[in-house]
TORNUDO-347356 format. One record per residue (C-alpha): residue in one letter; z, x, y. Coordinates in steps of 0.02 Angstrom, whole numbers, plus 50000, padded with zeros to 5 digits. Each point is the difference from the previous one (the first is absolute). Example, Ala and Ser with C-alpha at 12.3 -4.5 7.8 and 13.67 -1.06 7.14 Angstrom:
<nodes>
A503905061549775
S499675006950172
</nodes>
This chain:
<nodes>
M541796054757956
R500885013050111
D499455012549876
L498134996450022
F500065002950191
E500985015849976
E498765006249877
A498644995350122
G500805010150138
I500614985650088
A501855000650053
P500794982750026
R501624998850087
D501595000149883
A500484982249941
P500864992849845
A498914998649849
P500584984449907
A498874993949856
A498414991850055
T500244981749985
G498734993650139
P498935004850145
R501515003350112
D500785012549875
L498245008349980
F499935003650189
A501825005249996
E499645012849866
A498625006850108
G501135001950141
L499384985050102
D501374988450071
V499204982549973
Q501124985750065
P499584981649988
V498944996150145
K499054985050068
R498124997850012
K499955006850178
S500925017049952
L498725003249853
P498925012850104
R501575010250043
L500415001049811
A498255004849956
E499905013550131
T501725006549944
A499445000549816
A498255008250036
V500455014050109
P501115009649885
L498734998049849
V498335005050075
G500265003150180
P500345019649984
A498505002849887
L498834990850101
A500575006250160
A499715017949937
L498184994649980
G499904994650182
V499714981849951
E500814985750101
V501134991049873
D500024981349996
A501834999949934
R500204981150025
G498494996049898
I500525012549862
G501694991950000
K499464982349989
G498815005349850
L501445008849913
L501044984150004
S498514989249943
G499775011449852
L501814997749952
A499804981550019
D498485000249873
I501285006049873
G501324987550048
N498804985849988
T499455005549824
L501775001049941
I500474982750080
N498454992149938
S500365006049823
G501524989750001
T501165013849942
K501774998650054
A500015018350059
G498544996250109
A500794984450066
D501595008150041
T499275016650063
F498834991450131
A501054983850040
G500114997850185
V498835015550038
D498634988850059
D501064992950132
R500745018050052
L498195006750016
G499384984850087
L498714995349858
L500604983049973
P499644987050138
D501474991950078
R499344982049961
V499274996849824
K499644982549949
R500974996849834
P499254984549912
R501184990349895
A500205005249828
G499394989449860
I498594992050092
T498225003849932
N498715007150119
L498834985950023
V498545011050064
T499965013949863
G500814990049860
Q501085014549957
A501844998949966
P501125003150147
M500515018050048
S501845005049982
Q500925007050155
A499725017849935
E498194997749983
R499824992450170
D500925014150073
N498995012749906
A498334991950058
A500624999750179
R500485018349991
A498355005649923
S499074990450140
A501055007650131
L499785017349924
E498114997649996
D499934994850189
F501175014950037
N498825012249916
R498424992150086
E500825000850172
N500545018249990
A498435006249900
S499515018450056
P499865016749904
W501785004750046
F500714983349938
T498965001849835
G500565017949976
G501794994150023
R499834986049881
L499375011849870
A501475011850023
G501144985249983
N499184995349834
V500135017949932
I501815002150065
G500524983249923
T499275002849832
Y500665018249986
P501444994649888
V498944991549876
G499675013949884
G501845004349993
A500484982149971
I498804998349850
S500335016249929
A501974997949990
P500024987449860
L498745009449902
R501005016250014
A501574991149961
A499344991249848
A498945014449926
P500565017150059
A498555007449889
L498754991550111
G500715011050149
P498215008050045
L499314981750008
A501464994350110
D499655016250116
A498174993950006
L500534982650045
A501275006650136
T498725011450074
G498524988649990
G499115012249876
F500365015650105
R500935008349865
T500704998649826
G501175014649994
L498875007249855
A499025016450009
P498964999649840
T498865015049951
S498934992149868
L498354990450034
A500794984549907
G501645002350097
R499035000550169
A499024985549955
G501534989849952
N500915004850161
V498524993550101
A500054983049901
M501814998950031
R499765003450186
A498684986750010
L501164987549906
G501405003850120
G498884998450153
A499334983749930
G501704992649986
T500675005150164
G498314996850093
G499924982549923
A501804996250054
S499795006750170
A498354990850039
G500624984449931
L501645000750105
V498845000250155
N498724987249939
P500164992849817
G498174998349989
D499735019350020
A501155005249849
G498485003349891
L499115009950129
G501555010350039
A500295003149812
L498205007149986
V500185010750154
G501725006149947
A499225005049833
V498475008950057
L500585007450152
P501395013549941
P498965008449862
G498444999050110
L500755009150145
Q500795012049883
A498335003849918
L499175002750170
G501375013150033
L500664991450158
G501804999849938
T501394998350130
S498895006350136
A498794985749994
L500814989850138
G500135014950116
V498135004349969
G499574982950041
V501004999450156
R499235015250062
R498284994649955
M500244984550091
L500555009050152
T498605013049999
P498294996550083
Q498455002249886
V499435015650098
A501705007849982
R499984996949819
D498285008149983
A500715014550097
G501495001249876
A498755001149858
V499085014550078
L501625008950033
D500594996549820
A498365006949930
G500325016350106
G501735001649936
Y500844997350165
S501794993050013
T500744988450131
A500745016450084
D498285007550017
L499324984950103
P500265008150176
M499275016149948
V498434991749933
R499824989250150
A500145014950114
A498705009749902
L498804985250022
T500294998050183
Q500265017950066
Q498325007949942
G499635010150161
P498295003450081
R498474999549887
I498315008450021
V499204986049897
P500634984450095
E499904988049858
P501694997049924
P500355006649820
T500474989449853
V501794999149939
S499705012749856
Q499195011950126
V501674999650104
L501195000349862
M499125011449866
N500994991249873
P499195000749821
E500634983849950
I499284991550165
S498385008649974
Q499854993649822
L500504982350065
E498605002050127
R498745004249864
S500544985549905
V499864987850143
R498305007150035
N499324995349828
A501034983849994
P498954983650042
G500334996050179
G500955015850041
G498595011750050
P499284992550167
A501395005250120
L500085017249925
L498145002549996
A499854994050176
R501305012750044
D498955013949914
Q498504994050085
A500845000450173
Q500685017349962
N498325006149952
E499204993250159
A501395007550101
R499755016849918
L498104999150033
G500494994450182
V500955016550016
L498545010049949
D498834990050112
S501165002550147
I499895019749973
A498074998749994
P498864985349963
V499744996249820
A498144997649972
G499314986449883
D499525012249871
L500045018649972
P498165003750011
A499944990950174
A501475012150048
R499025014949951
T498424995050087
N500954996350154
F500705017050009
G498365008149967
N499164989550134
T501325005450120
I500125018549978
A498165004949958
P499224996550175
R501545007350088
A500025015949895
Q498125002850025
A500114997450190
A501605012450003
R499165012749903
A498454998950101
E500915003250154
A500945013649940
T498435009149936
K499254997650175
Q501545007850075
V499985015049879
N498215003250035
Q500254999950186
A501445012749978
F498915011049897
N498454999150115
A501155005050143
V500515016149922
D498395010650032
P498794988850106
M499095015750071
D499815007449824
D500945016050059
T501015003949851
R499525011849864
F500815004349834
F499645009049842
L500284990549844
P501275006549872
I498645000749861
A500815014349907
E501734991249998
M499084983949937
E499205009749858
A501635007549953
A500784982249994
Q498554995449892
A500205014349881
K501934997349985
F500034981949952
L498184997849923
G499645017349933
D499465005349823
G500614988049867
T499854983850095
F498774986849969
G499474981950039
T500615001750178
G499755009850161
S498374992950068
K500784995250163
A500845016050028
Q498335009249960
A499164988250124
A501295004650135
V499735018749974
D498094997950003
T500094990050161
A501085013350076
R498815013349956
R498504990050064
V500734996250173
G501085015650023
T498835013649952
E498225005650045
E498785011349904
L499205014550092
P498235002649912
A499515016649920
V499055012650120
T498205002249940
A499235017550030
A498505000950107
R498405004349901
M498335006550066
P498684987049998
G498515001649884
V500805015249901
N499275001249828
R501245000549871
Q499545008349847
G498204997350035
Q500214980850032
T499064991350128
I500474983550075
V498754991949884
D500885007949847
A501734994950064
I499514982150017
K499244999649834
S501635007249923
L500924985350082
G498814987049919
G498674998550124
L499824988250145
R500084981549941
V498564988850056
D500224981649978
S499384984250096
R501395001450124
G499815018350024
A498114998650016
Q500194986950128
E501235010250101
L499015015849999
G498374992750012
G498465012550029
E501215015849983
I500164997949819
R498154996849972
D499555015350099
L501285010949911
R499534994249820
K498265006650040
A500625016750070
G499855016649909
N501075013549961
G500964989149871
V500664987750129
G499214985549916
G500965003649840
I501664996650077
F499714980050006
R500824989449859
R499744980749983
G501614991449949
N501125015149987
G500425015750094
Q501045001850166
S499824991650163
P499345008750151
D501734999650087
T500835007249844
L498695013349977
A500115004550186
E501965002949989
A499625010349842
M498715011250075
H501085002450159
A501415005249894
Q498915012349909
G499355006750164
F498274993749991
L500194988650148
P500915002850167
D500774982149991
A500154985749870
D498744987950090
A498604993749880
S498795002150138
T500305018449996
L499785000049813
F498274992550023
N499495011950136
V500495015549883
L499084992549856
R498474998050118
E500225018650051
H500135005249820
A498414990149952
S499055008950144
G500435016949927
N501585004850086
K501225000349859
R501455009050070
F500474992750174
A499664982150064
M499034998250162
G501295000950155
A501455003249881
D501555005650084
R500445017749947
G501605001850096
N501144997549854
T499245013949911
F501155011550089
Q501444986749980
A499795000149818
G500055018049994
L501575000350103
E500814988249890
A499535008549848
S500795015250064
M501664990250028
G500124995749816
D500114982449920
A500124985050116
P501624990049996
G500004983849889
A500644982650037
E501854998150057
V501234984750012
I501115000550147
P501404987450070
K499474988350128
A501144992650135
V500074980849999
P500504987650128
F501594990049981
Q499044983849951
T499305009449846
V501775006849949
Q500714981850017
N498684992249897
L500275012749863
R501854998450004
S499874980449991
S498815000649850
V501105012249908
G501564988350035
E499044984149938
A499385009249839
A501735005249962
E500614981850015
Q498544994149880
A500365014049878
R501894994449996
A499544981549980
K498945005749845
G501395010649919
A499085015650040
N501575009150059
K499415018349993
E498474995550104
A501084990750117
A501215015750014
A498475011050042
L499334989250133
D501734997950075
R500155019750006
M498255000450087
K500474988050132
A501595010050033
D498935015350014
I498854991750135
D501594993950093
A500755018449998
R498295006550066
V500094987850142
D501845003450034
A499675018850006
V498604998350124
A501084988150105
R501295014350000
G498735011850065
Q499845009249836
G498314996349968
Q498495012349981
A498785004450130
G498854985350028
E501354986749966
F500604989350138
F501324985350002
P500924998350167
P501824992350014
D499364983250077
I498794997349872
V501245004049865
A501264986650070
Q498694986449996
W499515005349821
R501834999649945
K500054982550075
A498424994449917
I500655006149835
D501734990150019
M499024984950044
H498955001749843
A501495002849894
E500824984050065
K498424990649968
Q499935006649821
N501834995549973
R499734982450068
F498434996349900
A499675012249863
R501695000649912
G500724985349903
P499224984649931
Q498974997550164
A498925014949957
G499014989049883
M499554988150141
F498925013650079
R499275008149844
K498444992649922
G499545000449819
G498335002449917
D499664981550017
G500075001350195
N501674989450010
Y501615006550060
S501145005349848
V501364987250048
E499704985450107
G500494981350020
G501274992649880
E500315017049920
L500825007150152
A501664990049992
P500535006149817
K499615017950056
F501234999650150
F501354989449919
S500185004749819
P501335005449870
R499185017549992
G501135016050016
S499115002250171
Q500444982850064
A501095007250145
E498705012050054
D498634986849986
I500904988950126
E500335014350109
A498195004349993
L499584982350057
R501255001950142
R499105016450057
M498414991750032
G500884990550143
L499004984149984
G501274988150066
D501284987049941
D498744987949948
V499455011549857
L501835003149942
D500364981350002
S498494996349902
L500505012549871
K501784991450003
S499204984349970
Y499165006749842
A501655007049944
T500914983150018
T498594991249915
D500075012149859
A501864997349986
S499774980950009
R498975000649833
K501295008149890
V500514983049924
T500484991949841
A498944989349890
G500744985250092
G499305007350170
T501715005250076
L500485018050046
S500435010249856
A501625010550019
A499335013749885
Q498255001250068
Y500524998350190
N501375013149980
K498815011349907
W498794998250146
L501355004950115
D500475016249902
S498225005549966
H499514997650182
A501595007550073
G499215013850092
A498594989550071
I501234986250057
R501085013450086
G498445005950097
L499194983150044
F501504988450040
N501395002450123
E501864999749943
G500184981650042
E498484995049889
Q500495012249858
A501794990750002
R499154982749981
L498805006049862
A501555006649902
G500934984050041
V498684990149918
G500105010949849
Q501924997950000
D499854981850016
V498764997349857
Q500945012349893
R501624990750026
A499124983349944
A499315008349847
D501715008249951
A500934982750031
L498704991149890
G500185012849857
L501865000749991
G500914993049853
R498494999049881
A500964996549841
T500234985149883
G501364994749886
S501405007150122
N501304991550105
T498685001050140
S498804988849904
Q501424987849963
N500554999350179
V498214995550049
Q499844986449875
N501674993350061
A499354999850177
L498554990449951
G500814988949875
L500244981650019
G501734998749922
L500164983949901
L498204996649990
D499735016349918
S501384997649871
R499524998049814
A501064985149983
V499004991150130
N498385005049933
V500454995249818
L500744983350054
A498444996150113
S498675006649889
R500594997249820
T500894983850000
P498984987249892
V498934988750102
V500785002150168
G499535018549992
R498114995950008
F500294993550176
T501495011350065
G499195016349942
P498544999850115
I500944993050140
L501265013949979
D498635013049999
A499264993250155
L501734999750090
K500295017349946
E498295006550062
S500214991650168
A501795007350013
K499495017849951
R498564999150128
G501154994650133
K501395013049962
A498765013649993
G499254995050158
R501604999750090
I500625016349925
G498285007750044
G500164994250176
L501765008550013
L499375016449919
S498495000950123
D501124997150153
P501525011150029
D500564990550152
A499984983649899
L501005007349863
A501225006650125
E500254983050077
A500224992449829
I501325012549951
A500884996150160
Q500014981449955
L500635005449826
E501415010150078
R500534985050108
T499954988249843
R501075011249895
V501265002450144
R500074980050016
A500084997449809
T501385013149970
P501494988450031
L499214987349881
L499675012249859
P501745002549937
A500344981449994
A498214997849922
D500435012549860
A501744992649974
L499324982349985
S498535004749892
P500974995749840
Y500264981850069
L498124998550022
Y499934993749819
R501284987250041
A499174994350149
A498224997349951
P500224984549900
V500864991950141
L498765005750131
V498624991049898
S500894984349977
G499474986850121
R499495011250140
</nodes>
């Protein structure tokens, strides 16, 4: 008995170890000093007996020990065995327990003893002997004692007394067999150990089967004897348990640690056991518990406020695979899916806190278009007004004069659009033609004076008119000339022959021609008719009253040689004309560039530079005679030019240019919902596009509206399930990096990046450990397993047993389904909440610390589990 406690790690005090002959000797062997006591001193004995046995172990668990109740139960358990031996009528039992009832106070002081030999008149039975009457009184007193002291502590002590008292049974029944038949030593070992071992180590299948059968036989013998010693009626049940338990436990792989595992599970709360399953799946040992708990509780500040899942914190492949399995297991997904949804809403909340996320992307586009368009139009109109005022103030009195650089403009045209070019150059040609038109004037040719009426080669004025086709007479002409034509058509000397109906020349044309030929002193038609009337009257050389003063002028001019012809000379133009030409040339250059006509754009740019150079030269006082551009006007002009350049930079460069340029349909090139993607886009010019928007200076409302479009666009980078996609969202961040830097401040950029990091961490955690058939997969299955309910043996017994299996199979399946759903739900809850798992780990740590003192004893006593089980089921 002393060895039993020493193996369990309980050190009794030193005492002699005589052979066990009765309860007193059994306690002495255990180091307990039990003296004969009266009824009133029984509590002291009980307390003295219980404290060394279970006090230290239960105290380590922080449990208040009822040592008095345990001691009473321990003695009651021993008394059960004594009663069995005494009632069996064996001499050994009578000798062993004679007088024990009085010492323990189990026999009343006054027991009525009927006279021997007198028949019981009530029952008709034969009178009891003195021994029978004593046994009945003792059994009644023991029953009263058990009822009066009933409690969990008392019952535990009583069971312990039963186990301790029956411990020598195996050795007692195996000794005669070992002595009589040494060849049956393995069977004797099986009897001595209650089926725990046989001393054999077979390797063949038949040998192992025989070994199992021998262990079952030994367990049955010892179990039946032990249970029968406590309660003779339970011998058969004890034999059955003793036969089944040893090989059954061995088949389940529990071995000598079964008792230790049972103790630990008994002391561990369900949530802590679930936490242990999670940690086991992740490959963590007991030494890792503080580290894992710290990782779960010390996560630091987060941009996305919603807590991560356990897999997102630990980034452990096994934990990730467990989480995926739990998500797919019945009952395991709700907590994790709820966490996913909460995280997604938190990420969208971060985006919304940066800039409001619109209900849909078209609405965000439209909102930006409606915000920017009226402000941009108003700002451009105001800028145009200020520029015009500045240019109008340059030369309000129209005092300036310039000669346009026409020759330089023609040289630029020849350089970039000379021989060999085609399909382009119309705008450059128009610029040169306009400069010639406004910057030059043509002096007409000098016509030599002629003597009026001079006959040229014998011609008269009538002959000259006929040579030109005659004088046209039509309805209009007749109406205008009236009677003059009627009179002349009747006149003589050939005058009537000059009239033609429907063809010929008009009177005005003939008057000019005749004046040019010297027949008329002027080009007036009335003079023509006067001369014709003179000719008709007979005066064929000179008209009546003709001015003959130019006769001498004509002679003078003739003596001077040929008269000068027409001549083109430069003409000074005012500043406004120069500015109009310069502006038109600049716009033409921009249009040519937009169409890809680079050579023409280069020619126009050079022309504009030539105009500026000419203006600069005049401003420096290096102009020609007739040019004028005083310094005060120059300064105002420079200011006006700068204002115009600023206006162009604000509104004519960047995506906004299309807002003010109309197409052939009369609508603006870019408007409404088309504007937002023009300014916030993944194009190579995205940074410049945002800068162009800022240059317009339309206010924070416009920038905020574009931010709202951007966050709305980001919020639409989702998976098929509708949650933010790590791949799409982070691709969006990368492709819009330049636009994001230009539009958002540093804090907003950090929050956008933080959302990307959070969703990427979730995706990485969910994708870790994607493998099957590995230790990881096995760990996951173990974590979600149901232990005995999942065992093949239980399934075979429940489902394939004839007749019974028809009822137990479906029941077992329903139990398993319910248990799996429950376990998956509990583990899913822990995986979704790092704080909950950390608290469960803390409970697990506390439980393991409290169970540590019991584990060596449990492991040491585990071989005796086989011996104790038949006794525990007998009569309890």
